[in-house]
C-alpha positions, 0 to 999 in steps of 0.5 A: 317728470320734468328731465333737465335739459343741458344746453348743447354743445355746438362744437360737438353737434355733426351736420348731415345735408339735408338739401341737393347740392351740385359743383359750381363754377371754381369748385364751389357749392351750390345748393339746389332748393325747391321752391315749393314744399306743399305736396300739391303745389308740387304736383300742379305747379311745379311741372309748369314753371321753367325753374322749379328751384333756386340755386344759391352759390356759396363761398369757398369758405361756405363750400368747404363746411358743406363738404364736411356735414356729411354726419360724421364730422363733428362742428368741432373739427371742421373748425380747426380744418377750416382754420387750417386751410385758410389760416383764420384764428380758431376762435373767430373760425367757431364763431364764423361756423357756428353762425353759418351751421345754425343758419343751415340748421334754422332752416332745414338745409341740415340736420343736426346729430348729437354726439353722445 
């Protein structure tokens, strides 16, 4: 059976965080990314490391988007709020958010839930 696959509408997706994070300076987000994902490396190597995680600082816009990745807010809603907050045109805001969310999903930092 061959089902037709419809292209996903990025604006209708609801990203949900899949990674630990903390609040950094100036109320920005700092992503805490584990250096290793292999269970054996985590068990044997990570205890010997001084810093078992990599910390990535997000800018103000990235932090704003990250905080909204709660699994309930659509990308379209994120764009509207970001456009209002930063005074950017909606078209460029959606493009910027789309690229950012796709990168987060590619790296498995967020899970994209489809709105039915």
